[in-house]
N, C-alpha and C positions, 0 to 999 in steps of 0.2 A: 358426374363428371369424367372418373377415369374412363368409361367408354365413349365418351365425347374425346377424349383426350386422344385415344387410338383411331378412332375414326376421322380425326383431324390428320393422322399422319405421326403422331408423338409416342415414341416408346418408353422414354425416361424424363422423368421432371425431376426438377431440383425446386421443394417446395421453400417457399422466402415469406414467410409469416412476419411481419413487423417487429423489430426489436429496438428497447431504448424509446425517448419520447414518451408516449404515453401508453408504453406497452412492456411497462416496469415487469410486470409478471409472466410475460413470455421469455422463459428461460430456456439456456440451452438443453438443460436437461427434459425439461418440458417437450422441447421439440424434439429430440431423438426419440424418447418415448411414444410420442403423436405418431413419428413415421414409424416406427417398427410396429406398432398396432395396425396402421394402416396397410404397411405392406404385407403384413400376416393376414389379413382381410381380403386382399385383394387376389392372394395365391389360394384363400379357400374358395375365393368365388370364380377362381379359374381367370383371372383379368390379367392380360401380359403387359402389365404397365408397372416399372419400376420407377419409386420414389425417392429421392435423396434428400436429407436435412441441409436447409441452409437457411437463411434471413435476409430479409431487405431491413437495414439497420440506420435508425434516424442518426443521424451526425450530431456528436455532441463531445465536449471538452476532454472528456474521460474515457472516450473510445478505443484509443491506443491499450489503455492500460486494461479496460475490459477484455479487449482481444488476447492480450499476455496472459491474463486469468483463466481463460476461457470462458467466460460468464456471455460472451458473443459468439454467434456462430460464423465460421466462413462458408463459402458455397460447397456443397456437397460433403462439408465435414473435411475438407482435406488439407487447411493451413495454409492456403496460397490466396484466393481471391476473396474480397469482402465486398459485395456488394452495398453502395452509400446511398442514403435518401437526404436531398435537402428538402427542407422546410416548402411547402409548396409556394409560398409566398416570396420569398428573397431567394437572393444567390449570395454566396460571400467567397471569397477567395478558397481555395481547397489546396493550394499548393503546399502551405504549411501541412497540414495531414496527409496528403500521398506520401510526402517526403519521409513523415515519421513511420506511418505504415511500411513504405520501401525498405527503412533500416530495422523493421521486424523482419522482413523477407516476405512482406504481406502485398499485394497489388489490388487497389481500390478499382471498384466499377461504379458509375454514375448511373443511378436508375432514372428512367424516364425524363431525361433533362428537357425534352421537347414540352413537358407540361410544366415546367417550373417558370412562374410569372416574371422572375427576374431574368432568366434566360431567354422566353419571349421576348423580353423587352431588350436584350442585348444578346444576340446568339453568338457572336464573335468572344464571348468569354468562355467558350466549349474549348476554342484551340489552345489556351492556357493548361486546360484540364488533362487534354490530350500530351503537349508539350513536355507534362510533368509527370507523364508516365501511367495517367490515367485511363481507363477504357469506357467506353460509351455503350450504353445498353438503352433503346429504345424499345417502345411499346408496340405490339403487332397493332390493337386498336387505334393507335394513332396515327400510323399509316395508311388506313381504311377509313379515317373518318370519325371513330367513334368517340373521341374526346374534342371534336371539334375543327373548324377549319383553320385556326390558327396553328394548334397542336400539328394537324396534319400537313399543313405546309411547310413547317421548320421540320418536320420527322424527313419528310420528302427531302429538303435541302440539306440535311445532315447524310443522307445516303449518298445523294449527288456527290458531295463533297469529300464523300468515303470517310466520315469522320466517325462511323456507327461499326462496332467491334460485334453486337449481340442485338438479334430481336427476340423479344420475349412475349409469352402471351399474356402477363400479369391477369391470370383467370381468376375470378373470384367466385363465380358460380356458372349454372346452364344457361342463364337467360340475358340477364343485364352486363354481365363480362365474364362472356364466355372463350373459348380458345377460338384462336383466328390465324395460326401461324401459315398454314397453306394460302391462304390469301396476302397473307403479308409476304409470304416468298415470292408469289408471283408479280405483286408489286413491285420490291427490288428489282426482278428481272427486268421490268418496264423502266424502272428509275436509272439502272445500273446495267448489269448482266447475270448472268445465271452464276458465273464462277463467284460473284461476291454473293449472292442471296446462298449458294451452299454454303460459304466462310461464315457468314453472320446468323445464319439460320440453323446450321447444322454444325459443323465443323467447329468453329469456336465454342459454342456450348458442349460440344462433346469431351473439348480438351479442357473444359473446366470442369466438369464431370467427373473427369479422370484425374483431377490433381495436376494437371499440366499447363505450361504457359501456351497462350496462343500464338499463332504465328503472325508477325507485322505484315502490315501491308500498306501499298503506296497512297498516298491521298489522291492520285491522279487518276483519270479515267483508263480504264483499257478496254481493250479491243470485246466486243461481246462474245462471250462463249456458245457454242451450239449443243453442248451436252443437255440430257434431260436431267430435270432435276432429283437429288437422293432424297429417300426417304428415311424414316427414323428420324424424325428431327426431333431435338432436346428443346424441352419449353421451360425456362425459369418462369417460375409463377408465384403469385403470393397465395395463401391460402387463410 
């Protein structure tokens, strides 16, 4: 998968194994240890890929407490951004959680909302997430049709509406769910413009990896940019 990531234009990955929910044994300590071992092996193999620790965290009532205790990882282990996963079948209001995280100096990022059945049924609920300070991450495969027409249609609409802050590979393997950021990048260029594609595929993920806030963007459409796309895309993904 490492060589596939590089071939797709990725130089840095935030690994996001699932935490909480049915993954109680996936601890912050185990994730850090696994990433350290992986980076050492990549160096031995001469593979120029950097992997950072993170997690895709199932939303639970105790989440703010677990973040304070360090039992749940933030993205890139920088203590700023938290990748949040809803149950796939339902949507429930996230404003109270986002407010609680904000009081702790944390920013919530909602992962793959275009695949959530509740949001598919009522996409307008995503506006309240963004208005409450939440950020939105969609999956590259959703844009390119790997998760079905409904998710693809909604992902494209979110891009057109400029509701998206990140595109992630969410790669799990080399065949069924591989990397696909380069194809998604060009899809965003077609739906919006190159400036937005660079923002949500390159610049914003790089800021998260560095532990920096992202730049805010207007939801209105802008004129198409003409410069060529940047390389060295950062891919937030699950292991």
